[in-house]
N, C-alpha and C positions, 0 to 999 in steps of 0.2 A: 557523608551526605546527610543533610538535615532533613527533618520531617517534611518541610515544604517542598524541598527538591524531590524527595521520594514520591510525594503525591503527584507532582508535575510529571515525573518520569513515567509512573505507572498509569496515570490518566492518558498520557500521550500514547503509551504502548497499547492500551486498551482500545483507543480509537482506531489503531491500525489492525490489531489482531483479534479484538473482542474476546480476550482470554478470560475475562471474568465470567462469561456465560458458557465457556467451553472447556476450560482447564480443570482436570480432576485434582491437580495438586499445583500449588504456587508456593515454592519455598523461598525463603530469604535467609541469608547468613548474616550474622552480626557478632561483634565483639561485646562482651558484657559492659565495658566502661562507657560505650557510646549508645547503648540500647536503653533509652529513657522511656518513661510513660508516654510521652508525646509521640515518640518514634514508633512505639509499639502500636498505639492507636492509629497512627497514619498508615502503618503497614496493613493492619486488619481492614481498615476502611477502604484501602486502595486495592484489595483483592487477594492479599497474601493469606494463606491458611496453614502454613507450616513454617516453623522457625528452627534454625540450627545455630546454637550458641557455642562459641569457641572458648570453653571453660579451661580445658587442658589439665588442670589440677586444682585441688583445694589446698595444696601445701605451699606456704609462702616462699620457701627456698627454691622449690622447683619452678614456680611461676617466675621468679626472678631470673633463674638460669635460662628459661625459655624466652626471656625478653618480653614478658607479658606485663602490662601496666595495671591490670585489674587485680583486685583482691578476691578472696573466696566470698566475702560478704557481698561484694559488687556483683559477682556471678549469680549469687542467690537472688539479689535484688532484681537483676535483669530477668531471671526466670519468673519471679512473681509479677513483674511488670507485664510480661507476655501473657501469663494466665489471666491477669486482671483485664487486659485488653481483649481477650477472647480467643487466644491461641489454644486450641485443643490438641494440637500435634506439635511436640517440641522434641528436638534432638539436642543432646549435649555431647560435644567433642572432648575426648580425653587423649592424652599421650602417656604411654608407660615405657618402661625400660630406661628410666633415668639412671645413669651410672651410680651404682651403690644403693639403688632404691630397695628399701625393705619391703618384701612382699606384703607384709601387714599394712604398710603405709598405702600401698596400691589398693589393697582390699578396703581400707578405710575410705579412700576416694570413691570407690564404687558403691559402698554402702551409703555414703553421704549423698551421692547422686541418686540412688534408689529412693532415699527418703523424700527427695523432691518429686518423685514419681513421674519422670518424663516418659514419653511413649517410645523413645528411641535413644540408643547410645552408640556412639562411634568411638572405638578404642584402637588407636594406632600406635604401633611400635615407633619409638623415637627415630626419626630419620634426620640425617645431617644434610640439610639443604644448603646450596651455595649462598654465601654472603651472610649467613647467620652467625651470631656470636659463638655458638657452640662449635660450628664448623671451623671457624677461624682458630679457636683454641685447639681443636683436634688436629688441624693442619700444622699448628705450631708445636705439637707434641705435648701440650699442657692439659689434654683431656683424653681420657681413655674410655672408649665405648664399652657398654656393658657386655659381659661374657655371653656368647651365643647360647650356652646351656641355660643360663639364667633367663634370657629373653624367651626361650622356648617354654620354660617352666611358667613364666608369667602369662604367655599366650594361652597355654592350656588351662591354667588356673582361672583366668579371666572368664572363660566359658563356664567353668564349674560354678564360680561364684554367681555369675549373672543368670544362669539357668535356674539356680535356686531362688532368684529374686523375680522370676517370671519373664525373663528375656530369652529369646532364641537367636542363636547366631545364624543369620541367613546369608551373610557374606563374610569373607575372611576377617574383616575388621568391624562389622556392623551387627548390632543386636536390636531386636524390636519386640514389642509386645504383639500378640496376635493381630494380624491385619494392619499393622502399623509400619510396614516396610516402606522405605522411601521409593516412590514411583520413578522419580527422576534418575536416581542411582541405578535402579533395576533396568531402566531403558538403556543406560550406558553399558551395564554389564552384559546385557543381551545383544549388544551391538546394533541396536535400533537407530534409526536416523535421528539426528538432532541438529539444530541450527544455533550457531553462536552469534550473538549480537554485541557490538562494541569493538573497540580497538584490540587487535591481537586475538580475538575470540576464534576458536576452532569450530568447524562443522564437520559432520559426517553424513553424506547423503548419497544413496544409490552407489555405494562402493567407492565414492570419491571423498578424500579428506582435503579440506581447505582451511585456510587461515586468513582472517581479515587483516587489513593494513594496520600496522602497529602505531604509526604517527597519528595522534588524535586530529591534528589540523588537516592532514591529507584525508583521513577517514571521513571527516565531516563533509568533504567535497565529493568523495567517491565511496559511499558506504556499501555499495553492492559489488565492489571490486575486491578480489582476493589478492593478497601478496604471495600466497602459495596455493597450489592446487595440484593434487596428485591422485591419479587413478591407481588403485591397488591391484596387483596381479592376484589371480584367484588364490594361490597358495599363501600370499601375504595376508589377504583378507581372511582366509581360514584361520591362520595363526592368530591374527588379532581377535577373532571371535573366540578362540579357545583361551587366549590370554585373559580376556575379560570373563568369559563364562565359567571357567574352572574356579573362579573366586567364589562361586555360589555353591556351597557344599551340599545343599539339598536339591536344588534345581539342576545344577550343572549345565550342560550344553545339549540342545536338541539336535540330533542328527538331521532331521527333516528340515529344520530351520537353517542349519549350516549348509545343507545341499541347495536349498532355495536361494540363499544369499550369495553363495560362492560357486555353486556348481560342483562342489566336491563333498564327498562323505568323509568326515574325519576318521571314522573307524576303518575305512578302506585305505585312505591316504597314508595313515600312520599304522597300518595293520600290524606289522612286525614289532614296532616300538610299543604299541598299546598292549600287545600280548606280553611283552616283557614287563610293562608297568603293572598289568594284572597279576602276573606271577609274583611280583615283588609286594603285592598287596597295596599298591598305590592308587589304583584306578578301578572303577566299576563301569561296566557297559551293560545296561539293562534296557532291552527294547530300544526306545528312542533316546534314552538318557545316557550321557557320558559325564561322570563326575568323579571327583577324588574321594578316597577314603579318608578317615580322620588322620591316618598316617601320611597319606598323600598330600593332604592340605598343608602339613608341616614342611613338606618337601616340594612345594609348588614351584619354587624358583628352579630347582633341579629338573623337574619334569619339563617345564617350559624351555629351559636351556637346551634340552635334547630335541625338542620339537622345532626349534628355530629354523626357518627355511633358509636355504643357501642362495638367496637372491638379494 
């Protein structure tokens, strides 16, 4: 999308929603190679006030393996373009656990990122998404994923390094300076309502999950018609709420909010299981808050697997 198209889109959206006068946060995602000075200015002038840049790494060999076409210098240029245009809230996306990755190399990436002084950092463990070059190599037996123990060590050391640089982990993969947490992401992790606009976009409203028509030509004719719509059973909605909320190590899940949204109290619904998790040192339940311990955060997939409803 060019800067003129961006202006047209956001101007049109503002005419319908008036978001410029009401939204606390308007985030835009971009890749470094296409984020020019003109695009940055168009984004700011059109109402965006937060940027997320897909940097992934500053290491040339890792960028090449990730199929990224930008260089480390281009990523920095994009960051400076954003600052010059007026973005005071910037996130940088990174991926770690590249097979054979030297921990010092990952630490160097984080230190280089910190020198840019962004307000927010997202650090994701390498996932093998369908259709990507790494996934195809893995399926062909030509690529061996990193050892789980190494991934765990990198996960733990990432928090240690970033906490020393002034960032706090507020979600399993996200770090922010004080009061710089991403509001959009927090809304999703708290299972609050959201509306998806565009082809194939998903929405979650009043306990109903829906998805827009995928074909752009059909969507243009019937933009308010969903291709999928599914009302969640209370126990399914409760699990979804825990699935998202337990990713927040400090806030966790509010029992009152869960009861209000689903009609079920998670501490009562999973009473026996939660007592086991507490005995294992995986879970804390204090007053209204249910959250994982540092050990439990490492075992979140195991915890959720045992909570999965039989519906």
